[in-house]
MIVEX-504830 format. One record per residue (C-alpha): residue number from 1; residue in one letter; y, z, x. Coordinates in nm, 3 decimals, decimal comma. Layout:
<pagus>
{i = NUM	aa = a	v = Y	w = Z	u = X}
...
</pagus>
This chain:
<pagus>
{i = 1	aa = m	v = 6,553	w = -5,699	u = -0,612}
{i = 2	aa = n	v = 6,267	w = -5,448	u = -0,806}
{i = 3	aa = n	v = 6,151	w = -5,708	u = -1,012}
{i = 4	aa = i	v = 6,051	w = -5,896	u = -0,692}
{i = 5	aa = m	v = 5,958	w = -5,581	u = -0,519}
{i = 6	aa = k	v = 5,728	w = -5,590	u = -0,758}
{i = 7	aa = n	v = 5,598	w = -5,897	u = -0,821}
{i = 8	aa = v	v = 5,469	w = -5,911	u = -0,419}
{i = 9	aa = s	v = 5,289	w = -5,556	u = -0,469}
{i = 10	aa = i	v = 5,113	w = -5,737	u = -0,768}
{i = 11	aa = y	v = 5,061	w = -6,033	u = -0,612}
{i = 12	aa = m	v = 4,923	w = -5,820	u = -0,268}
{i = 13	aa = v	v = 4,707	w = -5,665	u = -0,512}
{i = 14	aa = v	v = 4,543	w = -5,915	u = -0,700}
{i = 15	aa = l	v = 4,496	w = -6,096	u = -0,330}
{i = 16	aa = s	v = 4,359	w = -5,768	u = -0,210}
{i = 17	aa = i	v = 4,103	w = -5,777	u = -0,481}
{i = 18	aa = l	v = 4,021	w = -6,135	u = -0,418}
{i = 19	aa = s	v = 3,961	w = -6,123	u = -0,066}
{i = 20	aa = g	v = 3,755	w = -5,820	u = -0,172}
{i = 21	aa = l	v = 3,539	w = -6,060	u = -0,417}
{i = 22	aa = v	v = 3,507	w = -6,362	u = -0,148}
{i = 23	aa = y	v = 3,395	w = -6,096	u = 0,064}
{i = 24	aa = a	v = 3,141	w = -5,969	u = -0,115}
{i = 25	aa = e	v = 3,006	w = -6,353	u = -0,228}
{i = 26	aa = k	v = 2,971	w = -6,358	u = 0,176}
{i = 27	aa = a	v = 2,825	w = -6,042	u = 0,275}
{i = 28	aa = s	v = 2,590	w = -5,970	u = -0,022}
{i = 29	aa = p	v = 2,310	w = -6,293	u = 0,018}
{i = 30	aa = k	v = 2,340	w = -6,177	u = 0,401}
{i = 31	aa = s	v = 2,295	w = -5,817	u = 0,317}
{i = 32	aa = d	v = 1,961	w = -5,946	u = 0,058}
{i = 33	aa = v	v = 1,825	w = -6,174	u = 0,353}
{i = 34	aa = v	v = 1,783	w = -5,878	u = 0,542}
{i = 35	aa = s	v = 1,654	w = -5,633	u = 0,287}
{i = 36	aa = d	v = 1,430	w = -5,882	u = 0,145}
{i = 37	aa = t	v = 1,273	w = -5,981	u = 0,468}
{i = 38	aa = v	v = 1,212	w = -5,612	u = 0,592}
{i = 39	aa = k	v = 1,038	w = -5,581	u = 0,261}
{i = 40	aa = l	v = 0,829	w = -5,856	u = 0,422}
{i = 41	aa = i	v = 0,781	w = -5,710	u = 0,765}
{i = 42	aa = d	v = 0,663	w = -5,403	u = 0,534}
{i = 43	aa = i	v = 0,429	w = -5,629	u = 0,359}
{i = 44	aa = a	v = 0,282	w = -5,869	u = 0,681}
{i = 45	aa = g	v = 0,237	w = -5,489	u = 0,868}
{i = 46	aa = k	v = 0,004	w = -5,397	u = 0,599}
{i = 47	aa = q	v = -0,199	w = -5,710	u = 0,661}
{i = 48	aa = r	v = -0,272	w = -5,584	u = 0,941}
{i = 49	aa = m	v = -0,396	w = -5,279	u = 0,849}
{i = 50	aa = l	v = -0,591	w = -5,428	u = 0,589}
{i = 51	aa = s	v = -0,743	w = -5,666	u = 0,835}
{i = 52	aa = q	v = -0,892	w = -5,304	u = 1,023}
{i = 53	aa = r	v = -0,992	w = -5,094	u = 0,695}
{i = 54	aa = i	v = -1,238	w = -5,407	u = 0,537}
{i = 55	aa = a	v = -1,384	w = -5,396	u = 0,867}
{i = 56	aa = k	v = -1,450	w = -5,082	u = 0,851}
{i = 57	aa = n	v = -1,560	w = -5,000	u = 0,530}
{i = 58	aa = y	v = -1,777	w = -5,249	u = 0,585}
{i = 59	aa = l	v = -1,983	w = -5,078	u = 0,904}
{i = 60	aa = y	v = -1,883	w = -4,706	u = 0,692}
{i = 61	aa = a	v = -2,134	w = -4,869	u = 0,391}
{i = 62	aa = g	v = -2,355	w = -5,009	u = 0,600}
{i = 63	aa = n	v = -2,396	w = -4,722	u = 0,788}
{i = 64	aa = k	v = -2,421	w = -4,481	u = 0,492}
{i = 65	aa = v	v = -2,166	w = -4,317	u = 0,593}
{i = 66	aa = a	v = -1,920	w = -4,184	u = 0,287}
{i = 67	aa = t	v = -2,125	w = -4,467	u = 0,152}
{i = 68	aa = a	v = -1,909	w = -4,444	u = -0,246}
{i = 69	aa = k	v = -1,576	w = -4,443	u = -0,083}
{i = 70	aa = a	v = -1,621	w = -4,684	u = 0,159}
{i = 71	aa = s	v = -1,742	w = -4,963	u = -0,096}
{i = 72	aa = k	v = -1,429	w = -4,874	u = -0,337}
{i = 73	aa = q	v = -1,259	w = -4,898	u = -0,023}
{i = 74	aa = l	v = -1,362	w = -5,219	u = 0,100}
{i = 75	aa = k	v = -1,320	w = -5,397	u = -0,239}
{i = 76	aa = m	v = -1,004	w = -5,312	u = -0,334}
{i = 77	aa = s	v = -0,899	w = -5,370	u = 0,030}
{i = 78	aa = v	v = -1,015	w = -5,684	u = -0,015}
{i = 79	aa = e	v = -0,796	w = -5,726	u = -0,375}
{i = 80	aa = e	v = -0,501	w = -5,598	u = -0,198}
{i = 81	aa = l	v = -0,490	w = -5,873	u = 0,101}
{i = 82	aa = h	v = -0,512	w = -6,144	u = -0,130}
{i = 83	aa = k	v = -0,240	w = -6,000	u = -0,375}
{i = 84	aa = a	v = -0,023	w = -5,937	u = -0,034}
{i = 85	aa = h	v = -0,135	w = -6,297	u = 0,106}
{i = 86	aa = k	v = -0,042	w = -6,456	u = -0,198}
{i = 87	aa = l	v = 0,317	w = -6,293	u = -0,235}
{i = 88	aa = l	v = 0,426	w = -6,375	u = 0,153}
{i = 89	aa = v	v = 0,255	w = -6,763	u = 0,066}
{i = 90	aa = e	v = 0,582	w = -6,745	u = -0,237}
{i = 91	aa = s	v = 0,783	w = -6,633	u = 0,009}
{i = 92	aa = i	v = 0,802	w = -6,731	u = 0,361}
{i = 93	aa = n	v = 0,962	w = -7,124	u = 0,352}
{i = 94	aa = n	v = 0,928	w = -7,128	u = 0,725}
{i = 95	aa = s	v = 0,659	w = -7,398	u = 0,831}
{i = 96	aa = d	v = 0,523	w = -7,191	u = 1,155}
{i = 97	aa = i	v = 0,470	w = -6,870	u = 0,983}
{i = 98	aa = k	v = 0,266	w = -7,089	u = 0,647}
{i = 99	aa = n	v = 0,072	w = -7,270	u = 0,876}
{i = 100	aa = l	v = -0,055	w = -6,924	u = 1,020}
{i = 101	aa = l	v = -0,093	w = -6,806	u = 0,700}
{i = 102	aa = a	v = -0,292	w = -7,096	u = 0,576}
{i = 103	aa = f	v = -0,468	w = -7,004	u = 0,854}
{i = 104	aa = v	v = -0,489	w = -6,642	u = 0,781}
{i = 105	aa = e	v = -0,643	w = -6,697	u = 0,405}
{i = 106	aa = m	v = -0,942	w = -6,907	u = 0,598}
{i = 107	aa = s	v = -1,036	w = -6,601	u = 0,747}
{i = 108	aa = t	v = -1,000	w = -6,396	u = 0,414}
{i = 109	aa = e	v = -1,243	w = -6,600	u = 0,283}
{i = 110	aa = d	v = -1,467	w = -6,564	u = 0,547}
{i = 111	aa = f	v = -1,414	w = -6,183	u = 0,531}
{i = 112	aa = d	v = -1,536	w = -6,182	u = 0,134}
{i = 113	aa = t	v = -1,847	w = -6,372	u = 0,233}
{i = 114	aa = t	v = -1,919	w = -6,121	u = 0,535}
{i = 115	aa = s	v = -1,847	w = -5,803	u = 0,295}
{i = 116	aa = n	v = -2,068	w = -5,882	u = 0,082}
{i = 117	aa = e	v = -2,347	w = -6,008	u = 0,291}
{i = 118	aa = k	v = -2,652	w = -5,766	u = 0,346}
{i = 119	aa = f	v = -2,543	w = -5,549	u = 0,669}
{i = 120	aa = t	v = -2,682	w = -5,582	u = 0,981}
{i = 121	aa = l	v = -2,578	w = -5,541	u = 1,343}
{i = 122	aa = d	v = -2,468	w = -5,951	u = 1,395}
{i = 123	aa = n	v = -2,261	w = -5,923	u = 1,054}
{i = 124	aa = a	v = -2,111	w = -5,574	u = 1,188}
{i = 125	aa = q	v = -2,008	w = -5,805	u = 1,514}
{i = 126	aa = l	v = -1,858	w = -6,115	u = 1,287}
{i = 127	aa = i	v = -1,661	w = -5,880	u = 1,094}
{i = 128	aa = i	v = -1,525	w = -5,758	u = 1,399}
{i = 129	aa = d	v = -1,459	w = -6,042	u = 1,520}
{i = 130	aa = l	v = -1,289	w = -6,193	u = 1,165}
{i = 131	aa = s	v = -1,055	w = -5,830	u = 1,169}
{i = 132	aa = e	v = -0,912	w = -5,938	u = 1,520}
{i = 133	aa = s	v = -0,834	w = -6,306	u = 1,378}
{i = 134	aa = m	v = -0,677	w = -6,121	u = 1,098}
{i = 135	aa = l	v = -0,449	w = -5,859	u = 1,263}
{i = 136	aa = e	v = -0,373	w = -6,124	u = 1,561}
{i = 137	aa = g	v = -0,237	w = -6,359	u = 1,266}
{i = 138	aa = s	v = -0,087	w = -6,072	u = 1,100}
{i = 139	aa = q	v = 0,104	w = -5,941	u = 1,383}
{i = 140	aa = y	v = 0,241	w = -6,287	u = 1,478}
{i = 141	aa = v	v = 0,402	w = -6,306	u = 1,094}
{i = 142	aa = v	v = 0,530	w = -5,976	u = 1,113}
{i = 143	aa = d	v = 0,707	w = -6,058	u = 1,475}
{i = 144	aa = s	v = 0,875	w = -6,411	u = 1,346}
{i = 145	aa = l	v = 1,021	w = -6,233	u = 1,060}
{i = 146	aa = k	v = 1,130	w = -5,980	u = 1,261}
{i = 147	aa = e	v = 1,312	w = -6,299	u = 1,507}
{i = 148	aa = t	v = 1,445	w = -6,389	u = 1,202}
{i = 149	aa = v	v = 1,683	w = -6,113	u = 1,132}
{i = 150	aa = k	v = 1,690	w = -5,935	u = 1,447}
{i = 151	aa = i	v = 1,799	w = -5,589	u = 1,388}
{i = 152	aa = d	v = 1,669	w = -5,273	u = 1,479}
{i = 153	aa = e	v = 1,563	w = -5,157	u = 1,185}
{i = 154	aa = a	v = 1,325	w = -5,466	u = 1,140}
{i = 155	aa = k	v = 1,182	w = -5,336	u = 1,442}
{i = 156	aa = v	v = 1,152	w = -4,990	u = 1,293}
{i = 157	aa = v	v = 0,952	w = -5,063	u = 1,020}
{i = 158	aa = g	v = 0,756	w = -5,324	u = 1,218}
{i = 159	aa = l	v = 0,668	w = -5,012	u = 1,437}
{i = 160	aa = s	v = 0,605	w = -4,751	u = 1,129}
{i = 161	aa = g	v = 0,378	w = -5,036	u = 0,960}
{i = 162	aa = k	v = 0,183	w = -5,062	u = 1,260}
{i = 163	aa = q	v = 0,029	w = -4,725	u = 1,280}
{i = 164	aa = r	v = -0,135	w = -4,753	u = 0,969}
{i = 165	aa = m	v = -0,343	w = -5,021	u = 1,130}
{i = 166	aa = l	v = -0,379	w = -4,816	u = 1,417}
{i = 167	aa = a	v = -0,546	w = -4,553	u = 1,245}
{i = 168	aa = q	v = -0,745	w = -4,754	u = 1,067}
{i = 169	aa = r	v = -0,864	w = -4,968	u = 1,403}
{i = 170	aa = i	v = -0,938	w = -4,609	u = 1,566}
{i = 171	aa = a	v = -1,247	w = -4,534	u = 1,293}
{i = 172	aa = k	v = -1,336	w = -4,873	u = 1,286}
{i = 173	aa = y	v = -1,420	w = -4,873	u = 1,655}
{i = 174	aa = y	v = -1,543	w = -4,521	u = 1,609}
{i = 175	aa = i	v = -1,734	w = -4,649	u = 1,370}
{i = 176	aa = a	v = -1,880	w = -4,987	u = 1,544}
{i = 177	aa = y	v = -1,994	w = -4,764	u = 1,833}
{i = 178	aa = q	v = -2,207	w = -4,548	u = 1,626}
{i = 179	aa = s	v = -2,321	w = -4,874	u = 1,437}
{i = 180	aa = g	v = -2,482	w = -5,005	u = 1,762}
{i = 181	aa = i	v = -2,195	w = -5,195	u = 1,983}
{i = 182	aa = k	v = -2,211	w = -4,970	u = 2,222}
{i = 183	aa = d	v = -2,019	w = -5,196	u = 2,495}
{i = 184	aa = k	v = -1,755	w = -5,160	u = 2,686}
{i = 185	aa = n	v = -1,490	w = -5,329	u = 2,493}
{i = 186	aa = t	v = -1,513	w = -5,090	u = 2,200}
{i = 187	aa = v	v = -1,495	w = -4,785	u = 2,471}
{i = 188	aa = d	v = -1,138	w = -4,948	u = 2,568}
{i = 189	aa = q	v = -1,000	w = -5,142	u = 2,196}
{i = 190	aa = m	v = -1,058	w = -4,696	u = 2,111}
{i = 191	aa = n	v = -0,854	w = -4,549	u = 2,353}
{i = 192	aa = n	v = -0,581	w = -4,832	u = 2,388}
{i = 193	aa = a	v = -0,554	w = -4,780	u = 2,043}
{i = 194	aa = v	v = -0,509	w = -4,420	u = 2,028}
{i = 195	aa = k	v = -0,284	w = -4,413	u = 2,328}
{i = 196	aa = l	v = -0,041	w = -4,683	u = 2,186}
{i = 197	aa = f	v = -0,066	w = -4,481	u = 1,853}
{i = 198	aa = a	v = 0,085	w = -4,157	u = 2,044}
{i = 199	aa = k	v = 0,332	w = -4,395	u = 2,201}
{i = 200	aa = t	v = 0,470	w = -4,554	u = 1,924}
{i = 201	aa = h	v = 0,482	w = -4,206	u = 1,731}
{i = 202	aa = t	v = 0,658	w = -4,036	u = 1,985}
{i = 203	aa = s	v = 0,934	w = -4,349	u = 1,985}
{i = 204	aa = l	v = 0,940	w = -4,268	u = 1,606}
{i = 205	aa = m	v = 1,020	w = -3,941	u = 1,597}
{i = 206	aa = k	v = 1,278	w = -3,977	u = 1,828}
{i = 207	aa = n	v = 1,482	w = -4,256	u = 1,645}
{i = 208	aa = s	v = 1,851	w = -4,131	u = 1,554}
{i = 209	aa = a	v = 1,844	w = -4,245	u = 1,224}
{i = 210	aa = n	v = 1,550	w = -4,051	u = 1,100}
{i = 211	aa = t	v = 1,658	w = -3,869	u = 0,740}
{i = 212	aa = p	v = 1,533	w = -3,536	u = 0,717}
{i = 213	aa = e	v = 1,263	w = -3,636	u = 0,442}
{i = 214	aa = i	v = 1,144	w = -3,890	u = 0,710}
{i = 215	aa = n	v = 1,168	w = -3,659	u = 0,992}
{i = 216	aa = r	v = 0,945	w = -3,398	u = 0,811}
{i = 217	aa = k	v = 0,616	w = -3,562	u = 0,754}
{i = 218	aa = l	v = 0,589	w = -3,681	u = 1,104}
{i = 219	aa = n	v = 0,623	w = -3,389	u = 1,207}
{i = 220	aa = e	v = 0,290	w = -3,381	u = 0,927}
{i = 221	aa = i	v = 0,178	w = -3,625	u = 1,112}
{i = 222	aa = d	v = 0,191	w = -3,462	u = 1,446}
{i = 223	aa = r	v = 0,047	w = -3,136	u = 1,397}
{i = 224	aa = l	v = -0,254	w = -3,325	u = 1,285}
{i = 225	aa = w	v = -0,276	w = -3,576	u = 1,562}
{i = 226	aa = k	v = -0,270	w = -3,329	u = 1,837}
{i = 227	aa = i	v = -0,577	w = -3,159	u = 1,667}
{i = 228	aa = v	v = -0,776	w = -3,496	u = 1,593}
{i = 229	aa = y	v = -0,673	w = -3,714	u = 1,887}
{i = 230	aa = k	v = -0,912	w = -3,585	u = 2,106}
{i = 231	aa = f	v = -1,235	w = -3,650	u = 1,854}
{i = 232	aa = y	v = -1,141	w = -4,019	u = 1,836}
{i = 233	aa = l	v = -1,137	w = -4,020	u = 2,290}
{i = 234	aa = n	v = -1,524	w = -3,897	u = 2,213}
{i = 235	aa = i	v = -1,630	w = -4,235	u = 2,087}
{i = 236	aa = e	v = -1,943	w = -4,194	u = 2,319}
{i = 237	aa = k	v = -2,005	w = -3,850	u = 2,205}
{i = 238	aa = g	v = -1,975	w = -3,933	u = 1,846}
{i = 239	aa = g	v = -2,172	w = -3,705	u = 1,558}
{i = 240	aa = l	v = -1,832	w = -3,707	u = 1,362}
{i = 241	aa = p	v = -1,812	w = -4,006	u = 1,110}
{i = 242	aa = l	v = -1,691	w = -3,788	u = 0,849}
{i = 243	aa = i	v = -1,403	w = -3,626	u = 1,038}
{i = 244	aa = v	v = -1,283	w = -4,000	u = 1,193}
{i = 245	aa = f	v = -1,278	w = -4,206	u = 0,843}
{i = 246	aa = n	v = -1,108	w = -3,878	u = 0,686}
{i = 247	aa = t	v = -0,834	w = -3,820	u = 0,903}
{i = 248	aa = t	v = -0,784	w = -4,139	u = 0,992}
{i = 249	aa = d	v = -0,750	w = -4,235	u = 0,635}
{i = 250	aa = t	v = -0,525	w = -3,966	u = 0,603}
{i = 251	aa = i	v = -0,248	w = -4,042	u = 0,904}
{i = 252	aa = t	v = -0,254	w = -4,395	u = 0,697}
{i = 253	aa = k	v = -0,162	w = -4,269	u = 0,384}
{i = 254	aa = k	v = 0,114	w = -4,039	u = 0,559}
{i = 255	aa = m	v = 0,245	w = -4,326	u = 0,764}
{i = 256	aa = n	v = 0,268	w = -4,581	u = 0,433}
{i = 257	aa = d	v = 0,506	w = -4,353	u = 0,245}
{i = 258	aa = i	v = 0,686	w = -4,322	u = 0,579}
{i = 259	aa = t	v = 0,724	w = -4,661	u = 0,616}
{i = 260	aa = a	v = 0,888	w = -4,724	u = 0,244}
{i = 261	aa = l	v = 1,070	w = -4,481	u = 0,292}
{i = 262	aa = y	v = 1,263	w = -4,650	u = 0,630}
{i = 263	aa = v	v = 1,218	w = -4,974	u = 0,384}
{i = 264	aa = e	v = 1,440	w = -4,821	u = 0,155}
{i = 265	aa = l	v = 1,709	w = -4,619	u = 0,396}
{i = 266	aa = y	v = 1,761	w = -5,009	u = 0,560}
{i = 267	aa = k	v = 1,821	w = -5,144	u = 0,224}
{i = 268	aa = k	v = 2,154	w = -4,912	u = 0,150}
</pagus>
């Protein structure tokens, strides 16, 4: 009887181990898919930011404000855009998304051409229009990727990454106004970007999944934002292009770090 019970116990242990292995085989691929998709959302989200940064740098360099920094950042941003685009094309199999990526690639080629041309008001308007098309395309990719997994974590990474774009968008429209593109749309786009950044920032600060490090970094942005957002809203008054350039870059860098922390958090 003892031997029978002993054999039964051994059998149950082996069965438990095998069940665990089967569960791991089933669960792990799904977990990997989610993790990989979240990474792609971050990459596609960064493309949104680069679309705005490239236009911003062209305008800053053309206006001879922070010329050396803007020119260097412009070149690096274009290179990063190409590298990230290639990775997205190689990693995504969805036909609708791949078709959209093909359109983004054409816009990237136009970006290359225009950003290397002499600064004129017509070219400035063209590069702003191109940046809007690329932003729309990149946002579509982000939204489509979020739909493939439909988890809150993907939404948070998408929102956090969007803050990088909004910071660069603010700088783009600020310098666009100083360049002579002083229409109502420029002012409206600036105001909308500031409003959306503030709303999203509040939402991220309330996220219950935040780690102490994420909260610390968000609080750093909060202290800076409460001071500088008023400068951005004074777009029609102007006069602070260097402050706008540097503060929006600081916010973009900090939000990039925070987004990376969210990606790592949701990989666990």
